N, CA, C and O atoms as CSV, one atom per row, in Angstrom:
chain,resi,resn,atom,element,x,y,z
A,1,MET,N,N,-2.997,1.634,-16.942
A,1,MET,CA,C,-4.201,2.400,-17.188
A,1,MET,C,C,-4.072,3.065,-18.557
A,1,MET,O,O,-3.003,3.541,-18.938
A,2,LYS,N,N,-5.151,3.084,-19.260
A,2,LYS,CA,C,-5.195,3.707,-20.576
A,2,LYS,C,C,-5.217,5.224,-20.416
A,2,LYS,O,O,-5.437,5.750,-19.325
A,3,SER,N,N,-4.983,5.911,-21.529
A,3,SER,CA,C,-5.010,7.374,-21.473
A,3,SER,C,C,-6.452,7.845,-21.266
A,3,SER,O,O,-7.406,7.130,-21.571
A,4,MET,N,N,-6.583,9.033,-20.756
A,4,MET,CA,C,-7.919,9.578,-20.491
A,4,MET,C,C,-8.710,9.745,-21.787
A,4,MET,O,O,-9.938,9.656,-21.771
A,5,GLU,N,N,-8.032,9.983,-22.903
A,5,GLU,CA,C,-8.723,10.091,-24.187
A,5,GLU,C,C,-9.412,8.777,-24.535
A,5,GLU,O,O,-10.562,8.767,-24.974
A,6,GLN,N,N,-8.703,7.671,-24.338
A,6,GLN,CA,C,-9.280,6.362,-24.619
A,6,GLN,C,C,-10.450,6.071,-23.679
A,6,GLN,O,O,-11.470,5.521,-24.093
A,7,ILE,N,N,-10.290,6.443,-22.425
A,7,ILE,CA,C,-11.358,6.200,-21.451
A,7,ILE,C,C,-12.596,7.021,-21.816
A,7,ILE,O,O,-13.719,6.521,-21.749
A,8,HIS,N,N,-12.385,8.284,-22.204
A,8,HIS,CA,C,-13.520,9.121,-22.617
A,8,HIS,C,C,-14.190,8.551,-23.870
A,8,HIS,O,O,-15.412,8.608,-24.008
A,9,ARG,N,N,-13.396,8.012,-24.762
A,9,ARG,CA,C,-13.956,7.410,-25.982
A,9,ARG,C,C,-14.816,6.191,-25.622
A,9,ARG,O,O,-15.880,5.987,-26.205
A,10,VAL,N,N,-14.356,5.392,-24.670
A,10,VAL,CA,C,-15.150,4.244,-24.209
A,10,VAL,C,C,-16.479,4.736,-23.645
A,10,VAL,O,O,-17.527,4.154,-23.925
A,11,LYS,N,N,-16.439,5.805,-22.852
A,11,LYS,CA,C,-17.656,6.357,-22.253
A,11,LYS,C,C,-18.588,6.932,-23.324
A,11,LYS,O,O,-19.807,6.795,-23.221
A,12,GLU,N,N,-18.014,7.579,-24.359
A,12,GLU,CA,C,-18.838,8.115,-25.447
A,12,GLU,C,C,-19.563,6.995,-26.182
A,12,GLU,O,O,-20.756,7.093,-26.470
A,13,LEU,N,N,-18.833,5.942,-26.476
A,13,LEU,CA,C,-19.438,4.806,-27.173
A,13,LEU,C,C,-20.487,4.126,-26.301
A,13,LEU,O,O,-21.478,3.601,-26.808
A,14,GLN,N,N,-20.268,4.138,-24.999
A,14,GLN,CA,C,-21.249,3.560,-24.076
A,14,GLN,C,C,-22.544,4.373,-24.131
A,14,GLN,O,O,-23.640,3.813,-24.096
A,15,MET,N,N,-22.405,5.706,-24.219
A,15,MET,CA,C,-23.586,6.577,-24.307
A,15,MET,C,C,-24.358,6.331,-25.609
A,15,MET,O,O,-25.565,6.565,-25.672
A,16,GLN,N,N,-23.667,5.866,-26.626
A,16,GLN,CA,C,-24.309,5.564,-27.910
A,16,GLN,C,C,-24.907,4.159,-27.922
A,16,GLN,O,O,-25.281,3.643,-28.975
A,17,GLN,N,N,-24.992,3.548,-26.743
A,17,GLN,CA,C,-25.600,2.227,-26.558
A,17,GLN,C,C,-24.841,1.113,-27.279
A,17,GLN,O,O,-25.444,0.136,-27.723
A,18,GLN,N,N,-23.537,1.257,-27.394
A,18,GLN,CA,C,-22.730,0.174,-27.952
A,18,GLN,C,C,-22.264,-0.724,-26.819
A,18,GLN,O,O,-22.005,-0.259,-25.709
A,19,GLY,N,N,-22.162,-1.993,-27.104
A,19,GLY,CA,C,-21.738,-2.956,-26.101
A,19,GLY,C,C,-20.231,-3.025,-25.971
A,19,GLY,O,O,-19.508,-2.428,-26.769
A,20,PRO,N,N,-19.754,-3.746,-24.976
A,20,PRO,CA,C,-18.312,-3.826,-24.745
A,20,PRO,C,C,-17.550,-4.500,-25.890
A,20,PRO,O,O,-16.410,-4.128,-26.168
A,21,TYR,N,N,-18.159,-5.482,-26.556
A,21,TYR,CA,C,-17.473,-6.163,-27.651
A,21,TYR,C,C,-17.280,-5.233,-28.837
A,21,TYR,O,O,-16.215,-5.215,-29.454
A,22,GLN,N,N,-18.319,-4.456,-29.156
A,22,GLN,CA,C,-18.210,-3.498,-30.263
A,22,GLN,C,C,-17.170,-2.419,-29.932
A,22,GLN,O,O,-16.359,-2.045,-30.780
A,23,ASN,N,N,-17.206,-1.926,-28.689
A,23,ASN,CA,C,-16.242,-0.906,-28.263
A,23,ASN,C,C,-14.819,-1.444,-28.329
A,23,ASN,O,O,-13.914,-0.758,-28.804
A,24,ALA,N,N,-14.625,-2.654,-27.860
A,24,ALA,CA,C,-13.293,-3.256,-27.850
A,24,ALA,C,C,-12.762,-3.421,-29.266
A,24,ALA,O,O,-11.587,-3.171,-29.536
A,25,LYS,N,N,-13.643,-3.846,-30.165
A,25,LYS,CA,C,-13.220,-4.039,-31.547
A,25,LYS,C,C,-12.861,-2.705,-32.197
A,25,LYS,O,O,-11.859,-2.606,-32.905
A,26,GLU,N,N,-13.678,-1.683,-31.954
A,26,GLU,CA,C,-13.443,-0.371,-32.553
A,26,GLU,C,C,-12.192,0.304,-31.990
A,26,GLU,O,O,-11.438,0.935,-32.731
A,27,LEU,N,N,-11.972,0.173,-30.684
A,27,LEU,CA,C,-10.850,0.840,-30.023
A,27,LEU,C,C,-9.578,-0.011,-29.973
A,27,LEU,O,O,-8.528,0.447,-29.522
A,28,LYS,N,N,-9.692,-1.254,-30.443
A,28,LYS,CA,C,-8.564,-2.198,-30.415
A,28,LYS,C,C,-8.038,-2.373,-28.995
A,28,LYS,O,O,-6.838,-2.286,-28.738
A,29,MET,N,N,-8.976,-2.622,-28.083
A,29,MET,CA,C,-8.657,-2.862,-26.683
A,29,MET,C,C,-9.238,-4.204,-26.280
A,29,MET,O,O,-10.077,-4.763,-26.987
A,30,ASP,N,N,-8.798,-4.715,-25.157
A,30,ASP,CA,C,-9.345,-5.959,-24.640
A,30,ASP,C,C,-10.755,-5.724,-24.106
A,30,ASP,O,O,-11.060,-4.651,-23.586
A,31,VAL,N,N,-11.603,-6.727,-24.238
A,31,VAL,CA,C,-12.998,-6.611,-23.808
A,31,VAL,C,C,-13.078,-6.378,-22.301
A,31,VAL,O,O,-13.911,-5.600,-21.834
A,32,LYS,N,N,-12.220,-7.045,-21.547
A,32,LYS,CA,C,-12.251,-6.884,-20.090
A,32,LYS,C,C,-11.903,-5.448,-19.695
A,32,LYS,O,O,-12.480,-4.896,-18.758
A,33,THR,N,N,-10.963,-4.855,-20.411
A,33,THR,CA,C,-10.577,-3.470,-20.127
A,33,THR,C,C,-11.738,-2.531,-20.431
A,33,THR,O,O,-12.030,-1.619,-19.657
A,34,VAL,N,N,-12.390,-2.759,-21.551
A,34,VAL,CA,C,-13.534,-1.916,-21.931
A,34,VAL,C,C,-14.646,-2.050,-20.893
A,34,VAL,O,O,-15.243,-1.055,-20.481
A,35,ARG,N,N,-14.918,-3.280,-20.476
A,35,ARG,CA,C,-15.956,-3.493,-19.449
A,35,ARG,C,C,-15.607,-2.760,-18.158
A,35,ARG,O,O,-16.471,-2.161,-17.517
A,36,LYS,N,N,-14.342,-2.815,-17.791
A,36,LYS,CA,C,-13.901,-2.162,-16.557
A,36,LYS,C,C,-14.167,-0.666,-16.625
A,36,LYS,O,O,-14.682,-0.080,-15.673
A,37,TYR,N,N,-13.821,-0.050,-17.738
A,37,TYR,CA,C,-14.023,1.389,-17.868
A,37,TYR,C,C,-15.491,1.751,-18.068
A,37,TYR,O,O,-15.909,2.851,-17.705
A,38,MET,N,N,-16.267,0.856,-18.630
A,38,MET,CA,C,-17.704,1.120,-18.767
A,38,MET,C,C,-18.390,1.089,-17.397
A,38,MET,O,O,-19.342,1.831,-17.158
A,39,ALA,N,N,-17.909,0.243,-16.519
A,39,ALA,CA,C,-18.526,0.100,-15.192
A,39,ALA,C,C,-18.081,1.197,-14.230
A,39,ALA,O,O,-18.782,1.507,-13.267
A,40,LYS,N,N,-16.921,1.779,-14.493
A,40,LYS,CA,C,-16.352,2.759,-13.571
A,40,LYS,C,C,-16.925,4.150,-13.831
A,40,LYS,O,O,-17.122,4.545,-14.981
A,41,GLU,N,N,-17.189,4.882,-12.761
A,41,GLU,CA,C,-17.699,6.248,-12.880
A,41,GLU,C,C,-16.655,7.281,-12.477
A,41,GLU,O,O,-16.558,8.340,-13.097
A,42,ASP,N,N,-15.882,6.982,-11.452
A,42,ASP,CA,C,-14.903,7.925,-10.923
A,42,ASP,C,C,-13.503,7.462,-11.322
A,42,ASP,O,O,-13.068,6.374,-10.942
A,43,PHE,N,N,-12.805,8.295,-12.088
A,43,PHE,CA,C,-11.476,7.923,-12.571
A,43,PHE,C,C,-10.354,8.647,-11.840
A,43,PHE,O,O,-9.207,8.620,-12.285
A,44,SER,N,N,-10.669,9.285,-10.738
A,44,SER,CA,C,-9.620,9.958,-9.972
A,44,SER,C,C,-8.753,8.896,-9.288
A,44,SER,O,O,-9.264,7.859,-8.863
A,45,PRO,N,N,-7.449,9.151,-9.180
A,45,PRO,CA,C,-6.569,8.143,-8.586
A,45,PRO,C,C,-6.893,7.921,-7.112
A,45,PRO,O,O,-7.144,8.867,-6.366
A,46,GLN,N,N,-6.881,6.684,-6.719
A,46,GLN,CA,C,-7.168,6.316,-5.335
A,46,GLN,C,C,-5.877,6.325,-4.534
A,46,GLN,O,O,-4.890,5.704,-4.928
A,47,VAL,N,N,-5.885,7.022,-3.422
A,47,VAL,CA,C,-4.722,7.072,-2.546
A,47,VAL,C,C,-4.763,5.852,-1.626
A,47,VAL,O,O,-5.759,5.626,-0.938
A,48,PRO,N,N,-3.685,5.065,-1.611
A,48,PRO,CA,C,-3.687,3.899,-0.729
A,48,PRO,C,C,-3.691,4.322,0.739
A,48,PRO,O,O,-2.991,5.253,1.136
A,49,VAL,N,N,-4.484,3.628,1.520
A,49,VAL,CA,C,-4.598,3.928,2.943
A,49,VAL,C,C,-3.628,3.019,3.699
A,49,VAL,O,O,-3.674,1.796,3.565
A,50,ALA,N,N,-2.766,3.622,4.481
A,50,ALA,CA,C,-1.796,2.851,5.258
A,50,ALA,C,C,-2.494,2.209,6.458
A,50,ALA,O,O,-3.206,2.872,7.212
A,51,VAL,N,N,-2.278,0.937,6.612
A,51,VAL,CA,C,-2.865,0.197,7.723
A,51,VAL,C,C,-1.850,0.155,8.851
A,51,VAL,O,O,-0.733,-0.330,8.670
A,52,THR,N,N,-2.234,0.661,10.008
A,52,THR,CA,C,-1.332,0.610,11.152
A,52,THR,C,C,-1.597,-0.677,11.927
A,52,THR,O,O,-2.710,-0.947,12.378
A,53,ARG,N,N,-0.549,-1.442,12.059
A,53,ARG,CA,C,-0.654,-2.709,12.769
A,53,ARG,C,C,0.199,-2.642,14.024
A,53,ARG,O,O,1.191,-1.914,14.067
A,54,PRO,N,N,-0.177,-3.389,15.032
A,54,PRO,CA,C,0.657,-3.410,16.234
A,54,PRO,C,C,1.980,-4.116,15.933
A,54,PRO,O,O,2.059,-4.967,15.047
A,55,SER,N,N,2.993,-3.751,16.671
A,55,SER,CA,C,4.301,-4.347,16.500
A,55,SER,C,C,4.285,-5.797,16.992
A,55,SER,O,O,3.517,-6.159,17.884
A,56,LYS,N,N,5.135,-6.602,16.401
A,56,LYS,CA,C,5.245,-7.992,16.836
A,56,LYS,C,C,5.849,-8.081,18.235
A,56,LYS,O,O,5.671,-9.074,18.940
A,57,LEU,N,N,6.567,-7.027,18.624
A,57,LEU,CA,C,7.211,-7.034,19.943
A,57,LEU,C,C,6.323,-6.461,21.043
A,57,LEU,O,O,6.715,-6.480,22.210
A,58,ASP,N,N,5.144,-5.954,20.708
A,58,ASP,CA,C,4.270,-5.347,21.714
A,58,ASP,C,C,3.976,-6.273,22.906
A,58,ASP,O,O,3.985,-5.801,24.043
A,59,PRO,N,N,3.720,-7.555,22.693
A,59,PRO,CA,C,3.474,-8.414,23.860
A,59,PRO,C,C,4.691,-8.540,24.785
A,59,PRO,O,O,4.538,-8.865,25.962
A,60,TYR,N,N,5.882,-8.289,24.267
A,60,TYR,CA,C,7.105,-8.472,25.044
A,60,TYR,C,C,7.709,-7.147,25.495
A,60,TYR,O,O,8.798,-7.130,26.070
A,61,LYS,N,N,7.026,-6.050,25.246
A,61,LYS,CA,C,7.575,-4.724,25.522
A,61,LYS,C,C,7.932,-4.536,27.003
A,61,LYS,O,O,8.990,-3.990,27.318
A,62,ALA,N,N,7.075,-4.974,27.894
A,62,ALA,CA,C,7.339,-4.819,29.325
A,62,ALA,C,C,8.591,-5.597,29.738
A,62,ALA,O,O,9.401,-5.108,30.526
A,63,THR,N,N,8.742,-6.799,29.205
A,63,THR,CA,C,9.907,-7.626,29.529
A,63,THR,C,C,11.184,-6.994,29.003
A,63,THR,O,O,12.191,-6.951,29.710
A,64,ILE,N,N,11.155,-6.510,27.789
A,64,ILE,CA,C,12.335,-5.882,27.181
A,64,ILE,C,C,12.713,-4.622,27.947
A,64,ILE,O,O,13.893,-4.384,28.208
A,65,ASP,N,N,11.711,-3.807,28.313
A,65,ASP,CA,C,11.987,-2.598,29.091
A,65,ASP,C,C,12.622,-2.948,30.432
A,65,ASP,O,O,13.528,-2.255,30.894
A,66,ALA,N,N,12.145,-4.022,31.054
A,66,ALA,CA,C,12.714,-4.449,32.338
A,66,ALA,C,C,14.174,-4.878,32.154
A,66,ALA,O,O,15.024,-4.537,32.976
A,67,TRP,N,N,14.467,-5.614,31.094
A,67,TRP,CA,C,15.843,-6.038,30.817
A,67,TRP,C,C,16.743,-4.823,30.600
A,67,TRP,O,O,17.850,-4.761,31.134
A,68,LEU,N,N,16.265,-3.865,29.818
A,68,LEU,CA,C,17.073,-2.675,29.547
A,68,LEU,C,C,17.316,-1.872,30.815
A,68,LEU,O,O,18.411,-1.351,31.026
A,69,LYS,N,N,16.310,-1.774,31.649
A,69,LYS,CA,C,16.450,-1.042,32.911
A,69,LYS,C,C,17.478,-1.742,33.802
A,69,LYS,O,O,18.315,-1.094,34.431
A,70,GLU,N,N,17.403,-3.072,33.847
A,70,GLU,CA,C,18.332,-3.851,34.662
A,70,GLU,C,C,19.763,-3.708,34.140
A,70,GLU,O,O,20.701,-3.547,34.921
A,71,ASP,N,N,19.925,-3.768,32.807
A,71,ASP,CA,C,21.264,-3.645,32.217
A,71,ASP,C,C,21.813,-2.229,32.348
A,71,ASP,O,O,23.028,-2.039,32.408
A,72,GLU,N,N,20.941,-1.249,32.393
A,72,GLU,CA,C,21.367,0.135,32.526
A,72,GLU,C,C,22.066,0.357,33.866
A,72,GLU,O,O,22.983,1.170,33.972
A,73,GLN,N,N,21.628,-0.363,34.867
A,73,GLN,CA,C,22.201,-0.207,36.201
A,73,GLN,C,C,23.488,-1.011,36.367
A,73,GLN,O,O,24.247,-0.769,37.305
A,74,ASN,N,N,23.737,-1.942,35.489
A,74,ASN,CA,C,24.915,-2.798,35.583
A,74,ASN,C,C,25.934,-2.372,34.517
A,74,ASN,O,O,25.970,-2.940,33.426
A,75,ARG,N,N,26.751,-1.379,34.836
A,75,ARG,CA,C,27.703,-0.824,33.873
A,75,ARG,C,C,28.776,-1.830,33.475
A,75,ARG,O,O,29.229,-1.830,32.330
A,76,TYR,N,N,29.181,-2.672,34.391
A,76,TYR,CA,C,30.256,-3.617,34.108
A,76,TYR,C,C,29.835,-4.651,33.073
A,76,TYR,O,O,30.649,-5.098,32.265
A,77,LYS,N,N,28.580,-5.022,33.101
A,77,LYS,CA,C,28.077,-5.982,32.122
A,77,LYS,C,C,28.135,-5.367,30.723
A,77,LYS,O,O,28.482,-6.049,29.759
A,78,LEU,N,N,27.799,-4.091,30.613
A,78,LEU,CA,C,27.842,-3.426,29.315
A,78,LEU,C,C,29.265,-3.371,28.778
A,78,LEU,O,O,29.497,-3.549,27.582
A,79,LYS,N,N,30.214,-3.124,29.672
A,79,LYS,CA,C,31.608,-3.066,29.251
A,79,LYS,C,C,32.089,-4.451,28.825
A,79,LYS,O,O,32.846,-4.589,27.865
A,80,LYS,N,N,31.644,-5.460,29.544
A,80,LYS,CA,C,32.058,-6.830,29.266
A,80,LYS,C,C,31.551,-7.300,27.904
A,80,LYS,O,O,32.262,-8.010,27.193
A,81,ILE,N,N,30.336,-6.914,27.537
A,81,ILE,CA,C,29.784,-7.364,26.256
A,81,ILE,C,C,30.253,-6.490,25.093
A,81,ILE,O,O,29.861,-6.712,23.947
A,82,GLY,N,N,31.098,-5.493,25.392
A,82,GLY,CA,C,31.711,-4.723,24.319
A,82,GLY,C,C,30.996,-3.454,23.952
A,82,GLY,O,O,31.161,-2.956,22.839
A,83,TYR,N,N,30.213,-2.919,24.846
A,83,TYR,CA,C,29.558,-1.641,24.566
A,83,TYR,C,C,30.633,-0.580,24.481
A,83,TYR,O,O,31.324,-0.349,25.473
A,84,PRO,N,N,30.812,0.084,23.336
A,84,PRO,CA,C,31.981,0.935,23.101
A,84,PRO,C,C,31.957,2.286,23.818
A,84,PRO,O,O,33.014,2.898,23.972
A,85,TYR,N,N,30.828,2.765,24.249
A,85,TYR,CA,C,30.745,4.113,24.801
A,85,TYR,C,C,30.869,4.075,26.328
A,85,TYR,O,O,30.533,3.070,26.955
A,86,PRO,N,N,31.338,5.143,26.908
A,86,PRO,CA,C,31.421,5.175,28.365
A,86,PRO,C,C,30.030,5.059,28.976
A,86,PRO,O,O,29.095,5.747,28.566
A,87,CYS,N,N,29.918,4.204,29.933
A,87,CYS,CA,C,28.620,3.982,30.587
A,87,CYS,C,C,28.446,5.005,31.708
A,87,CYS,O,O,29.344,5.205,32.526
A,88,VAL,N,N,27.316,5.629,31.733
A,88,VAL,CA,C,27.045,6.637,32.750
A,88,VAL,C,C,26.194,6.047,33.830
A,88,VAL,O,O,25.849,6.737,34.790
């Protein structure tokens, strides 16, 4: 993003009815950049919105919970697979 001074200068030249090519030549900027700033009205930074998506494991949650519940009751299996902590 260009500095706010450059953006304000683009807007000033736009108010003087100059086109994007003239502005680009005068400001030594790319025409596409000048067009972008001429079209834009609000220059405040946009905060990205986080999209919450369901977990890939959600369809299997009930099955996994059942497995964990079953393994929780079988202390010897946990010891056999190398679970390092004392099983309660």
